[in-house]
Backbone as a ProteinNet text record, in pm:
[ID]
protein_1_A
[PRIMARY]
XXXXXXXXXXXXXXXXXXXXXXXXXXXXXXXXXXXXXXXXXXXXXXXXXXXXXXXXXXXX
[TERTIARY]
1132.4	1047.5	1085.3	985.8	1013	1030.5	1078.5	1110.6	987.8	874.8	753.1	712.4	725.4	690.8	785.7	914.6	1014.4	989	964.6	936.4	812.5	710.5	586.3	615.1	694.2	728.7	808.4	905.2	988.2	897.8	808.7	717.3	627.5	577.5	494.4	572.7	697.6	785.1	810.1	838.7	864.4	739.3	624.4	501.7	478.9	505.2	487.1	585.4	710.5	811.1	764.4	711.3	665.7	552.4	460.2	348.8	405.9	502	562.4	635.8	719.7	795.4	700.7	595	497.7	437	401.6	343.7	445.8	564.8	671.8	705.5	721.7	758.6	646.4	523.5	410.1	395.8	459	451.2	591.9	677.1	817.1	843.2	760.6	792.6	706	588.6	497.9	497.3	438.6	426.3	334.8	361.6	289.6	196	197.6	127.3	12.5	-67.3	-175.4	-116.7	-195.2	-144.3	-79.5	-112.2	-53.7	86.8	123	254.1	359.7	489.1	596.8	584.3	632.7	627.4	740.4	744.1	842.8	804.4	902.2	881.4	930.5	911.2	959.3	1108.9	1184	1328.1	1360.3	1284.9	1303.4	1275.4	1168.3	1133.5	1237.7	1283.5	1389.5	1517.4	1550.7	1672.8	1659.2	1546.9	1523.5	1532.6	1464.9	1469.4	1611.8	1686.1	1824.2	1908.9	1892.7	1968	1931.6	1803.8	1759.4	1810.1	1809.7	1864	2012.1	2082.5	2228.2	2254.1	2181.9	2200.7	2169.1	2060.1	2021	2126.1	2179.5	2281.7	2406.8	2445	2560.3	2528.4	2406.8	2372.3	2367	2323.8	2319.1	2457.6
-7350.3	-7234	-7135.7	-7075.7	-6975	-6837.3	-6740.2	-6609.7	-6539.4	-6553.2	-6489	-6546	-6674	-6736.2	-6690.1	-6684.6	-6640.8	-6495.2	-6411.8	-6271.4	-6254.6	-6328.1	-6321.3	-6364.9	-6468.8	-6517.1	-6412.7	-6352.4	-6248.2	-6127	-6089.2	-5978.7	-6010.2	-6135.4	-6175.2	-6175.5	-6222.8	-6224.2	-6082.6	-5990.8	-5851.9	-5790.8	-5819.1	-5765.8	-5818.8	-5943.8	-6005.5	-5946.1	-5923.8	-5860.2	-5717.9	-5644.1	-5509.1	-5508.5	-5601.3	-5613.3	-5641.3	-5732.8	-5768.6	-5650.7	-5586	-5466.2	-5357.3	-5334.2	-5230.5	-5264.2	-5385.6	-5424.8	-5414.5	-5461.3	-5454.8	-5309.9	-5228.1	-5089.1	-5008	-5049.1	-4979.2	-5006.8	-5115.7	-5156.3	-5187.3	-5087.2	-5115.4	-5163.4	-5127.1	-5157.6	-5259.4	-5284.8	-5374.2	-5512.9	-5608.1	-5744.9	-5744.7	-5832.4	-5841	-5961.8	-6046.2	-6173.5	-6174.4	-6281.8	-6297.6	-6323.4	-6312.2	-6325.1	-6459.2	-6562.7	-6695.5	-6712	-6623	-6632.1	-6556.2	-6580.2	-6507.3	-6357.2	-6278.1	-6132	-6077.8	-6108.4	-6059.9	-5924.8	-5832.2	-5701.4	-5709.3	-5599.4	-5596.6	-5625.8	-5571.5	-5596.2	-5746.7	-5814.5	-5958.7	-6031.8	-5993.5	-6060.2	-6032	-5906.7	-5876.1	-5954.5	-5961.9	-6036.6	-6185.8	-6242.6	-6383.6	-6405.3	-6320.1	-6332.5	-6317.9	-6223.2	-6203.3	-6327.4	-6382.6	-6505.6	-6621.9	-6637.7	-6746	-6725.4	-6601.3	-6575.1	-6599.1	-6564.7	-6587.8	-6737.7	-6813.7	-6958.6	-7022.7	-6976.1	-7029.4	-6999.2	-6876.9	-6842.1	-6928.7	-6961.3	-7046.8	-7187.2	-7235.4	-7370.2	-7380.8	-7272.6	-7275.4	-7269.8
-6420.9	-6414.3	-6526.9	-6578.5	-6681.8	-6613.5	-6690.5	-6639.4	-6579.5	-6641.2	-6591.9	-6454.7	-6437.4	-6308.3	-6199.2	-6233	-6134.4	-6098.4	-6197.1	-6172.9	-6083.4	-6108	-6026.8	-5884.8	-5866.6	-5732	-5657.5	-5723.7	-5659.1	-5620.6	-5707.8	-5675.9	-5560.7	-5552.6	-5438.7	-5310.1	-5314.6	-5198.6	-5149.2	-5243.4	-5203.6	-5140.3	-5193.6	-5135.3	-4994.4	-4976.8	-4843.3	-4744	-4784.5	-4698.1	-4664.7	-4761.2	-4738.3	-4633.4	-4642	-4543	-4403.9	-4398.1	-4267.1	-4207.6	-4291.8	-4240.6	-4193.4	-4266.7	-4227	-4089.6	-4071.3	-3941.7	-3828.8	-3853.2	-3752.1	-3720.5	-3819.6	-3801.1	-3734.8	-3753.4	-3690	-3541	-3496.2	-3355.5	-3304.1	-3290.3	-3257.4	-3115.1	-3021.1	-2881	-2812.2	-2863.4	-2797.3	-2857.2	-2787	-2841.2	-2964.1	-3055.4	-3180.3	-3188.3	-3088.8	-3098.6	-3000.5	-3008.2	-2913.3	-2774.8	-2669.9	-2533.6	-2501.7	-2575.3	-2549.1	-2609.6	-2702	-2767.1	-2686.8	-2717.1	-2646.4	-2670.7	-2578.2	-2587	-2674.7	-2802	-2892.6	-2941.7	-2946.5	-3006	-3151.8	-3224.5	-3361.4	-3370.3	-3274.6	-3272.9	-3259.9	-3174	-3158.8	-3290.3	-3357.6	-3484	-3587.7	-3600.8	-3699.2	-3666.6	-3539.9	-3497.8	-3537.3	-3509	-3541.8	-3692.7	-3770.4	-3914.7	-3970.6	-3915.7	-3960.5	-3931.3	-3813	-3779.2	-3867.5	-3897.9	-3985	-4127.5	-4175.6	-4308.6	-4318	-4210.6	-4209.1	-4207.8	-4125.4	-4122.5	-4258.3	-4320.2	-4451.2	-4555.5	-4556.1	-4652.7	-4636.2	-4513.5	-4490.4	-4543.1	-4523.5	-4568.5	-4720.9	-4784.3	-4929.9	-4986.7
[MASK]
++++++++++++++++++++++++++++++++++++++++++++++++++++++++++++

């Protein structure tokens, strides 16, 4: 990959994280999914993401 491609990918990733954080932060206490999905709150999602990132970092 060249530098421009990497930069674009990082910028896209940051934008996606910003959209996710905005949605999670806008609904801190209620479920975020449709009625058929588990009743996860923003805290649950953040916890899950943090655990997955920690696991991934160990594997790398």
